[in-house]
C-alpha positions as CSV (number, residue, x, y, z in Angstrom):
1,M,22.6,-7.5,95.0
2,N,26.2,-6.3,95.0
3,T,26.4,-2.6,95.8
4,E,30.2,-2.5,96.3
5,I,31.9,0.0,94.0
6,D,35.4,-0.5,92.7
7,W,36.6,3.0,93.4
8,T,40.0,2.4,91.8
9,A,38.3,1.5,88.5
10,Y,35.8,4.3,88.8
11,L,38.6,6.9,89.4
12,A,40.7,5.5,86.4
13,H,37.6,5.8,84.2
14,M,36.8,9.3,85.3
15,E,40.4,10.4,84.7
16,Q,40.0,9.3,81.1
17,V,36.5,10.6,80.5
18,L,37.3,14.0,82.1
19,G,40.8,14.2,80.8
20,V,42.2,15.0,84.2
21,P,45.4,13.1,84.8
22,M,46.4,12.6,88.4
23,D,49.6,11.6,90.2
24,D,49.6,8.6,92.5
25,R,49.4,10.8,95.7
26,R,46.3,12.6,94.5
27,R,44.7,9.4,93.3
28,A,45.3,7.7,96.7
29,E,43.8,10.7,98.6
30,L,40.7,10.6,96.3
31,L,40.3,6.9,97.0
32,V,40.3,7.6,100.7
33,Q,37.7,10.4,100.3
34,F,35.4,8.3,98.1
35,S,35.6,5.5,100.7
36,R,34.7,7.9,103.5
37,I,31.8,9.4,101.6
38,A,30.5,5.9,100.7
39,E,30.7,4.9,104.4
40,M,28.8,8.0,105.5
41,A,26.1,7.4,102.9
42,G,25.6,3.8,103.8
43,P,23.0,4.3,106.6
44,L,21.0,6.7,104.4
45,M,21.0,4.3,101.4
46,A,19.9,1.5,103.7
47,F,16.9,3.4,105.1
48,P,13.8,1.6,104.0
49,L,11.2,3.5,102.0
50,D,7.6,2.6,101.4
51,E,7.0,1.4,97.9
52,R,4.4,4.1,97.5
53,Q,6.7,6.8,98.7
54,E,6.4,9.9,96.5
55,I,9.7,10.9,94.8
56,A,11.0,14.4,94.9
57,G,10.2,16.6,92.0
58,V,12.8,17.6,89.4
59,Y,13.7,21.3,89.3
60,K,13.7,22.7,85.7
61,A,14.9,26.2,85.0
């Protein structure tokens, strides 16, 4: 299973969807931050869970 994310494509898509145009400098900095966040989340996402693990509830106001 490929879990690699194309952050450049994601960012371009979100710019269009949200209508938030960015200059190259800001776009480059966001790509750095997305990569850092993904790297930090890696160990958490790789943590094995029991198939019968109860999921967290969903808060509804």
